[in-house]
MIBA-848265 format. One record per residue: residue in one letter; residue number from 1; y, x, z of N, C-alpha, C in turn. Coordinates in steps of 0.2 Angstrom, whole numbers, plus 5000, padded with zeros to 4 digits. Example, Ala and Ser with C-alpha at 12.3 -4.5 7.8 and 13.67 -1.06 7.14 Angstrom:
# residues 2
code; pos; n_y; n_x; n_z; ca_y; ca_x; ca_z; c_y; c_x; c_z
A; 1; 4972; 5066; 5039; 4978; 5062; 5039; 4984; 5066; 5039;
S; 2; 4989; 5064; 5035; 4995; 5068; 5036; 5000; 5064; 5039;
//
This chain:
# residues 224
code; pos; n_y; n_x; n_z; ca_y; ca_x; ca_z; c_y; c_x; c_z
X; 1; 5050; 5002; 4965; 5049; 4996; 4972; 5046; 5002; 4976;
X; 2; 5051; 4999; 4983; 5050; 5007; 4988; 5045; 5000; 4994;
X; 3; 5043; 5006; 4997; 5038; 5002; 5003; 5042; 5001; 5010;
X; 4; 5044; 4993; 5012; 5047; 4990; 5017; 5045; 4992; 5024;
X; 5; 5039; 4991; 5025; 5034; 4993; 5031; 5027; 4993; 5032;
X; 6; 5025; 4994; 5037; 5018; 4996; 5036; 5016; 4995; 5043;
X; 7; 5009; 4991; 5043; 5007; 4989; 5050; 4998; 4991; 5050;
X; 8; 4995; 4995; 5056; 4988; 4995; 5055; 4986; 4992; 5060;
X; 9; 4980; 4991; 5059; 4975; 4984; 5062; 4968; 4988; 5065;
X; 10; 4966; 4988; 5070; 4958; 4989; 5071; 4954; 4984; 5069;
X; 11; 4948; 4986; 5068; 4941; 4982; 5067; 4941; 4975; 5071;
X; 12; 4946; 4972; 5073; 4945; 4966; 5077; 4947; 4961; 5074;
X; 13; 4943; 4954; 5073; 4944; 4949; 5068; 4949; 4946; 5069;
X; 14; 4950; 4945; 5075; 4957; 4939; 5079; 4963; 4944; 5077;
X; 15; 4964; 4948; 5077; 4969; 4954; 5076; 4971; 4953; 5069;
X; 16; 4964; 4955; 5065; 4964; 4956; 5056; 4968; 4949; 5054;
X; 17; 4965; 4942; 5056; 4968; 4934; 5054; 4974; 4934; 5056;
X; 18; 4975; 4937; 5062; 4984; 4934; 5064; 4988; 4939; 5059;
X; 19; 4986; 4946; 5060; 4992; 4950; 5054; 4991; 4949; 5047;
X; 20; 4984; 4944; 5044; 4985; 4941; 5038; 4989; 4934; 5039;
X; 21; 4989; 4931; 5041; 4992; 4925; 5044; 4999; 4926; 5043;
X; 22; 5001; 4929; 5046; 5006; 4932; 5045; 5010; 4935; 5039;
X; 23; 5009; 4937; 5035; 5007; 4941; 5030; 5008; 4937; 5022;
X; 24; 5002; 4930; 5024; 5003; 4925; 5018; 5009; 4921; 5020;
X; 25; 5012; 4921; 5028; 5019; 4917; 5027; 5024; 4920; 5027;
X; 26; 5023; 4926; 5024; 5030; 4929; 5024; 5033; 4929; 5016;
X; 27; 5028; 4928; 5012; 5029; 4926; 5005; 5032; 4934; 5001;
X; 28; 5030; 4939; 5004; 5033; 4945; 5003; 5024; 4948; 4997;
X; 29; 5027; 4954; 4995; 5020; 4957; 4992; 5018; 4962; 4996;
X; 30; 5010; 4960; 5001; 5007; 4964; 5002; 5001; 4966; 5000;
X; 31; 4998; 4972; 5002; 4994; 4976; 5000; 4991; 4976; 5007;
X; 32; 4983; 4975; 5007; 4979; 4976; 5012; 4975; 4983; 5010;
X; 33; 4974; 4987; 5013; 4966; 4990; 5013; 4962; 4994; 5017;
X; 34; 4957; 4995; 5016; 4950; 4994; 5019; 4947; 4988; 5021;
X; 35; 4942; 4990; 5024; 4938; 4983; 5026; 4935; 4978; 5023;
X; 36; 4934; 4980; 5016; 4932; 4974; 5013; 4927; 4976; 5009;
X; 37; 4921; 4980; 5011; 4917; 4981; 5011; 4910; 4977; 5013;
X; 38; 4905; 4978; 5013; 4899; 4974; 5015; 4896; 4976; 5021;
X; 39; 4898; 4979; 5027; 4894; 4981; 5033; 4898; 4978; 5038;
X; 40; 4894; 4978; 5043; 4895; 4975; 5048; 4905; 4978; 5053;
X; 41; 4904; 4983; 5052; 4912; 4984; 5052; 4918; 4981; 5047;
X; 42; 4915; 4978; 5041; 4922; 4976; 5039; 4923; 4968; 5038;
X; 43; 4926; 4969; 5039; 4929; 4959; 5042; 4934; 4956; 5037;
X; 44; 4939; 4962; 5033; 4945; 4957; 5031; 4944; 4953; 5025;
X; 45; 4937; 4951; 5022; 4937; 4946; 5016; 4936; 4940; 5021;
X; 46; 4933; 4941; 5027; 4932; 4937; 5032; 4939; 4932; 5034;
X; 47; 4942; 4938; 5038; 4950; 4937; 5040; 4953; 4933; 5033;
X; 48; 4954; 4936; 5026; 4957; 4933; 5024; 4956; 4925; 5022;
X; 49; 4949; 4926; 5021; 4949; 4916; 5020; 4950; 4912; 5027;
X; 50; 4948; 4913; 5033; 4952; 4912; 5039; 4957; 4909; 5041;
X; 51; 4963; 4914; 5036; 4969; 4914; 5037; 4970; 4910; 5031;
X; 52; 4968; 4910; 5028; 4969; 4904; 5022; 4967; 4896; 5022;
X; 53; 4962; 4896; 5027; 4956; 4890; 5029; 4954; 4890; 5022;
X; 54; 4951; 4893; 5020; 4946; 4889; 5014; 4939; 4896; 5013;
X; 55; 4936; 4892; 5011; 4929; 4896; 5012; 4925; 4901; 5006;
X; 56; 4921; 4906; 5009; 4920; 4912; 5005; 4916; 4910; 4999;
X; 57; 4916; 4915; 4992; 4912; 4910; 4989; 4911; 4918; 4985;
X; 58; 4905; 4919; 4982; 4904; 4925; 4976; 4908; 4924; 4971;
X; 59; 4913; 4927; 4969; 4914; 4928; 4963; 4912; 4929; 4956;
X; 60; 4912; 4924; 4951; 4907; 4927; 4945; 4909; 4934; 4942;
X; 61; 4916; 4935; 4943; 4917; 4939; 4937; 4917; 4948; 4942;
X; 62; 4916; 4945; 4949; 4916; 4951; 4952; 4907; 4954; 4954;
X; 63; 4903; 4947; 4954; 4897; 4946; 4956; 4893; 4953; 4947;
X; 64; 4897; 4951; 4941; 4896; 4953; 4935; 4897; 4962; 4936;
X; 65; 4904; 4963; 4937; 4905; 4969; 4940; 4901; 4973; 4943;
X; 66; 4898; 4970; 4949; 4895; 4974; 4954; 4888; 4976; 4953;
X; 67; 4885; 4969; 4947; 4880; 4970; 4946; 4879; 4975; 4939;
X; 68; 4884; 4977; 4939; 4885; 4981; 4929; 4884; 4990; 4933;
X; 69; 4888; 4988; 4941; 4889; 4994; 4942; 4881; 4996; 4946;
X; 70; 4879; 4992; 4948; 4871; 4993; 4951; 4866; 4997; 4945;
X; 71; 4866; 4993; 4939; 4863; 4996; 4933; 4866; 5003; 4931;
X; 72; 4871; 5005; 4932; 4874; 5013; 4930; 4870; 5017; 4936;
X; 73; 4871; 5015; 4943; 4868; 5019; 4945; 4861; 5020; 4947;
X; 74; 4856; 5015; 4945; 4849; 5014; 4942; 4849; 5018; 4937;
X; 75; 4853; 5018; 4931; 4853; 5023; 4927; 4853; 5028; 4926;
X; 76; 4856; 5031; 4930; 4860; 5039; 4932; 4854; 5042; 4937;
X; 77; 4851; 5037; 4942; 4846; 5040; 4947; 4837; 5039; 4942;
X; 78; 4838; 5036; 4935; 4833; 5036; 4933; 4826; 5032; 4936;
X; 79; 4829; 5026; 4937; 4826; 5020; 4940; 4828; 5014; 4938;
X; 80; 4822; 5011; 4938; 4824; 5004; 4934; 4828; 4998; 4939;
X; 81; 4831; 4994; 4937; 4839; 4992; 4940; 4833; 4985; 4943;
X; 82; 4833; 4985; 4949; 4829; 4978; 4951; 4833; 4972; 4954;
X; 83; 4836; 4968; 4952; 4842; 4963; 4953; 4840; 4961; 4961;
X; 84; 4831; 4957; 4963; 4831; 4955; 4967; 4828; 4957; 4974;
X; 85; 4830; 4965; 4973; 4829; 4971; 4978; 4835; 4970; 4984;
X; 86; 4832; 4968; 4991; 4835; 4966; 4996; 4843; 4970; 4996;
X; 87; 4843; 4976; 4993; 4849; 4982; 4994; 4854; 4981; 4991;
X; 88; 4851; 4976; 4983; 4855; 4974; 4977; 4859; 4968; 4979;
X; 89; 4855; 4963; 4984; 4857; 4958; 4983; 4862; 4957; 4993;
X; 90; 4861; 4963; 4995; 4865; 4962; 5001; 4870; 4966; 4996;
X; 91; 4872; 4970; 4991; 4878; 4974; 4988; 4884; 4967; 4985;
X; 92; 4880; 4963; 4983; 4884; 4956; 4981; 4890; 4953; 4988;
X; 93; 4888; 4955; 4991; 4894; 4954; 4998; 4899; 4956; 4995;
X; 94; 4901; 4961; 4993; 4906; 4964; 4991; 4910; 4962; 4986;
X; 95; 4908; 4954; 4983; 4910; 4951; 4979; 4911; 4944; 4981;
X; 96; 4910; 4943; 4987; 4912; 4937; 4989; 4919; 4937; 4994;
X; 97; 4922; 4933; 4990; 4928; 4932; 4992; 4932; 4926; 4992;
X; 98; 4938; 4924; 4996; 4940; 4918; 4998; 4941; 4915; 4992;
X; 99; 4940; 4906; 4990; 4939; 4904; 4986; 4946; 4903; 4982;
X; 100; 4947; 4904; 4975; 4955; 4904; 4974; 4956; 4913; 4970;
X; 101; 4952; 4917; 4975; 4954; 4924; 4974; 4953; 4923; 4966;
X; 102; 4959; 4932; 4965; 4956; 4934; 4958; 4955; 4941; 4958;
X; 103; 4951; 4945; 4952; 4949; 4950; 4956; 4954; 4957; 4954;
X; 104; 4955; 4963; 4958; 4959; 4968; 4955; 4953; 4974; 4955;
X; 105; 4954; 4976; 4948; 4949; 4982; 4943; 4946; 4988; 4947;
X; 106; 4944; 4992; 4946; 4943; 4996; 4952; 4940; 5003; 4945;
X; 107; 4944; 5006; 4944; 4942; 5009; 4939; 4938; 5017; 4939;
X; 108; 4937; 5018; 4947; 4933; 5021; 4949; 4926; 5019; 4949;
X; 109; 4923; 5014; 4953; 4917; 5013; 4952; 4913; 5007; 4952;
X; 110; 4921; 5001; 4949; 4919; 4995; 4946; 4919; 4991; 4951;
X; 111; 4916; 4991; 4957; 4917; 4988; 4963; 4924; 4984; 4964;
X; 112; 4927; 4978; 4961; 4934; 4974; 4962; 4937; 4976; 4968;
X; 113; 4942; 4975; 4970; 4946; 4971; 4976; 4948; 4964; 4973;
X; 114; 4953; 4961; 4977; 4955; 4955; 4976; 4962; 4953; 4978;
X; 115; 4965; 4948; 4975; 4970; 4945; 4977; 4969; 4938; 4979;
X; 116; 4974; 4937; 4985; 4975; 4929; 4987; 4983; 4926; 4988;
X; 117; 4983; 4922; 4983; 4991; 4919; 4983; 4991; 4916; 4992;
X; 118; 4999; 4916; 4995; 5000; 4914; 4998; 5000; 4906; 4998;
X; 119; 5000; 4903; 5002; 5000; 4896; 5002; 5007; 4892; 4998;
X; 120; 5007; 4889; 4994; 5014; 4887; 4990; 5013; 4891; 4985;
X; 121; 5014; 4897; 4983; 5013; 4902; 4978; 5017; 4907; 4979;
X; 122; 5020; 4906; 4985; 5026; 4912; 4986; 5023; 4919; 4988;
X; 123; 5025; 4922; 4985; 5019; 4930; 4986; 5014; 4931; 4988;
X; 124; 5010; 4935; 4989; 5004; 4937; 4988; 5001; 4943; 4992;
X; 125; 4993; 4942; 4994; 4993; 4949; 4997; 4984; 4952; 4994;
X; 126; 4986; 4957; 4990; 4981; 4962; 4988; 4977; 4964; 4991;
X; 127; 4969; 4965; 4991; 4964; 4967; 4993; 4962; 4974; 4992;
X; 128; 4962; 4979; 4993; 4961; 4984; 4990; 4955; 4991; 4994;
X; 129; 4950; 4995; 4994; 4947; 4997; 4997; 4952; 5001; 5001;
X; 130; 4949; 5005; 5006; 4952; 5011; 5011; 4951; 5016; 5009;
X; 131; 4948; 5018; 5002; 4947; 5024; 4998; 4953; 5027; 4994;
X; 132; 4958; 5032; 4995; 4964; 5033; 4993; 4960; 5034; 4984;
X; 133; 4956; 5037; 4981; 4954; 5040; 4978; 4953; 5032; 4973;
X; 134; 4951; 5025; 4978; 4950; 5019; 4972; 4956; 5016; 4974;
X; 135; 4961; 5016; 4980; 4965; 5011; 4982; 4972; 5012; 4976;
X; 136; 4973; 5020; 4976; 4978; 5021; 4973; 4978; 5017; 4965;
X; 137; 4975; 5019; 4960; 4975; 5016; 4954; 4974; 5009; 4954;
X; 138; 4972; 5006; 4961; 4971; 4999; 4959; 4977; 4995; 4960;
X; 139; 4980; 4999; 4967; 4988; 4996; 4967; 4992; 4998; 4962;
X; 140; 4991; 5003; 4956; 4997; 5005; 4953; 4993; 5000; 4948;
X; 141; 4989; 4998; 4948; 4988; 4991; 4943; 4990; 4986; 4944;
X; 142; 4990; 4984; 4950; 4994; 4977; 4953; 5003; 4978; 4952;
X; 143; 5005; 4982; 4952; 5010; 4983; 4953; 5014; 4984; 4944;
X; 144; 5009; 4988; 4941; 5011; 4986; 4934; 5009; 4980; 4931;
X; 145; 5006; 4977; 4935; 5003; 4970; 4930; 5007; 4964; 4932;
X; 146; 5009; 4965; 4938; 5011; 4959; 4940; 5019; 4960; 4942;
X; 147; 5022; 4966; 4945; 5027; 4966; 4947; 5031; 4969; 4945;
X; 148; 5031; 4972; 4938; 5034; 4976; 4933; 5041; 4972; 4933;
X; 149; 5043; 4968; 4929; 5047; 4963; 4932; 5053; 4962; 4938;
X; 150; 5050; 4968; 4942; 5055; 4970; 4949; 5056; 4976; 4948;
X; 151; 5053; 4981; 4944; 5058; 4987; 4945; 5062; 4987; 4945;
X; 152; 5065; 4994; 4948; 5071; 4997; 4946; 5078; 4990; 4944;
X; 153; 5078; 4986; 4950; 5083; 4982; 4952; 5087; 4983; 4951;
X; 154; 5087; 4989; 4959; 5091; 4993; 4963; 5091; 4999; 4961;
X; 155; 5097; 5003; 4958; 5098; 5010; 4954; 5098; 5015; 4963;
X; 156; 5093; 5020; 4962; 5094; 5022; 4969; 5092; 5032; 4965;
X; 157; 5097; 5034; 4972; 5097; 5041; 4971; 5096; 5044; 4976;
X; 158; 5093; 5050; 4978; 5093; 5056; 4984; 5093; 5061; 4983;
X; 159; 5098; 5063; 4988; 5102; 5071; 4988; 5102; 5073; 4994;
X; 160; 5098; 5080; 4995; 5098; 5083; 5002; 5101; 5090; 5003;
X; 161; 5101; 5092; 5007; 5103; 5102; 5007; 5100; 5105; 5015;
X; 162; 5097; 5109; 5014; 5095; 5113; 5021; 5099; 5116; 5025;
X; 163; 5100; 5114; 5033; 5105; 5118; 5035; 5101; 5120; 5042;
X; 164; 5105; 5128; 5040; 5102; 5135; 5046; 5107; 5132; 5052;
X; 165; 5104; 5134; 5058; 5110; 5137; 5063; 5115; 5129; 5067;
X; 166; 5112; 5125; 5065; 5116; 5121; 5067; 5111; 5113; 5069;
X; 167; 5112; 5112; 5076; 5109; 5106; 5080; 5111; 5100; 5077;
X; 168; 5106; 5097; 5079; 5106; 5088; 5075; 5113; 5084; 5077;
X; 169; 5114; 5087; 5085; 5121; 5084; 5087; 5126; 5089; 5082;
X; 170; 5127; 5092; 5079; 5131; 5094; 5076; 5132; 5091; 5070;
X; 171; 5129; 5089; 5066; 5128; 5084; 5060; 5127; 5079; 5061;
X; 172; 5127; 5074; 5066; 5126; 5069; 5068; 5134; 5063; 5065;
X; 173; 5140; 5068; 5065; 5146; 5066; 5064; 5147; 5064; 5055;
X; 174; 5142; 5068; 5054; 5143; 5069; 5044; 5139; 5063; 5042;
X; 175; 5134; 5060; 5047; 5128; 5056; 5043; 5133; 5050; 5046;
X; 176; 5137; 5049; 5052; 5140; 5043; 5054; 5146; 5042; 5048;
X; 177; 5148; 5046; 5048; 5156; 5044; 5042; 5155; 5045; 5035;
X; 178; 5147; 5046; 5034; 5145; 5046; 5026; 5144; 5037; 5025;
X; 179; 5140; 5035; 5031; 5138; 5027; 5031; 5143; 5024; 5030;
X; 180; 5149; 5027; 5034; 5154; 5024; 5035; 5159; 5022; 5030;
X; 181; 5160; 5028; 5026; 5164; 5028; 5020; 5160; 5024; 5014;
X; 182; 5152; 5027; 5013; 5151; 5023; 5009; 5144; 5017; 5009;
X; 183; 5145; 5012; 5009; 5144; 5004; 5010; 5135; 5005; 5009;
X; 184; 5133; 5009; 5003; 5128; 5010; 4999; 5125; 5015; 4999;
X; 185; 5125; 5018; 5005; 5121; 5024; 5006; 5117; 5022; 5013;
X; 186; 5112; 5028; 5014; 5109; 5029; 5019; 5108; 5036; 5020;
X; 187; 5108; 5038; 5027; 5108; 5046; 5030; 5101; 5047; 5032;
X; 188; 5098; 5054; 5030; 5093; 5054; 5036; 5094; 5062; 5038;
X; 189; 5090; 5064; 5042; 5089; 5072; 5045; 5084; 5072; 5047;
X; 190; 5080; 5077; 5044; 5073; 5079; 5045; 5072; 5085; 5049;
X; 191; 5072; 5088; 5054; 5072; 5094; 5059; 5066; 5097; 5058;
X; 192; 5064; 5103; 5058; 5059; 5107; 5058; 5060; 5114; 5064;
X; 193; 5055; 5113; 5067; 5055; 5117; 5071; 5055; 5124; 5068;
X; 194; 5052; 5125; 5062; 5049; 5131; 5060; 5045; 5134; 5060;
X; 195; 5040; 5131; 5058; 5034; 5131; 5058; 5030; 5137; 5054;
X; 196; 5025; 5140; 5053; 5024; 5145; 5048; 5028; 5149; 5045;
X; 197; 5032; 5150; 5050; 5035; 5158; 5049; 5045; 5156; 5045;
X; 198; 5046; 5149; 5045; 5050; 5149; 5043; 5057; 5148; 5048;
X; 199; 5063; 5148; 5047; 5068; 5148; 5049; 5068; 5139; 5053;
X; 200; 5069; 5140; 5059; 5071; 5132; 5060; 5078; 5129; 5058;
X; 201; 5077; 5122; 5055; 5082; 5121; 5051; 5080; 5112; 5051;
X; 202; 5085; 5110; 5046; 5086; 5103; 5046; 5087; 5101; 5039;
X; 203; 5083; 5095; 5037; 5085; 5094; 5029; 5089; 5089; 5030;
X; 204; 5096; 5089; 5030; 5100; 5082; 5028; 5100; 5080; 5022;
X; 205; 5104; 5075; 5021; 5103; 5071; 5015; 5105; 5062; 5017;
X; 206; 5106; 5060; 5010; 5108; 5054; 5008; 5103; 5051; 5004;
X; 207; 5103; 5043; 5003; 5099; 5040; 4998; 5102; 5032; 4997;
X; 208; 5103; 5033; 4991; 5105; 5025; 4987; 5110; 5024; 4982;
X; 209; 5116; 5022; 4982; 5119; 5021; 4975; 5122; 5027; 4972;
X; 210; 5117; 5030; 4967; 5117; 5036; 4964; 5125; 5039; 4963;
X; 211; 5130; 5036; 4961; 5139; 5040; 4961; 5141; 5039; 4969;
X; 212; 5137; 5035; 4973; 5139; 5037; 4982; 5134; 5045; 4984;
X; 213; 5130; 5044; 4982; 5125; 5050; 4981; 5129; 5055; 4980;
X; 214; 5131; 5057; 4976; 5133; 5063; 4972; 5139; 5064; 4977;
X; 215; 5143; 5059; 4979; 5150; 5061; 4983; 5148; 5064; 4989;
X; 216; 5144; 5058; 4992; 5144; 5061; 4998; 5139; 5066; 5001;
X; 217; 5136; 5069; 4996; 5132; 5076; 4998; 5138; 5082; 4996;
X; 218; 5143; 5080; 4992; 5147; 5085; 4992; 5151; 5086; 5000;
X; 219; 5151; 5081; 5001; 5156; 5081; 5007; 5151; 5083; 5013;
X; 220; 5146; 5082; 5014; 5141; 5085; 5018; 5140; 5091; 5018;
X; 221; 5140; 5097; 5012; 5140; 5102; 5012; 5146; 5105; 5013;
X; 222; 5151; 5102; 5011; 5158; 5105; 5016; 5158; 5104; 5021;
X; 223; 5156; 5098; 5026; 5156; 5097; 5032; 5153; 5101; 5036;
X; 224; 5146; 5105; 5034; 5141; 5108; 5035; 5144; 5117; 5036;
//
């Protein structure tokens, strides 16, 4: 699978709710990263519930995992776990999800993310923390567990060459010709100004149908 698009939204409840409403309506597979903690600047859980018009509720499995994490931390610190301590009660807010949510396991610290299905069951939004060390394996788990049947439905390859001494205007016709000749391809050019002492250059390439990539990159080499 490949990323179709990305959107960055600030810590504004109205903007987050509007973005999530569109995501649920799209029917797409969407990942939302960040804002699912329990501090005042975390709004994502509340906005997801508002976008779906459902109440928030403490998820039983999330509660169990969060309590397990708190026991682990207390043990590591040589302390006694106090379930009714205000700090621990507050931490349970991280397991308060929109009603009907399913959890996403967090292998880093056990504090789960969650999945909400779109109304009508078409598509879903998967909510994970903003920390890459947590988000990466959690997103990977969602993809491997729920979307493996979608993998590799379209075969794709990529090839590129480094071009020195030519401006982008000089290679533009090669890109135009490749896309006109091969319907299953997209061309790309990534210019470098020559930072770190390297020569100024352009990475010129194509991606798409593997057979067409092989032919097109040779033609680009000859054209350069």
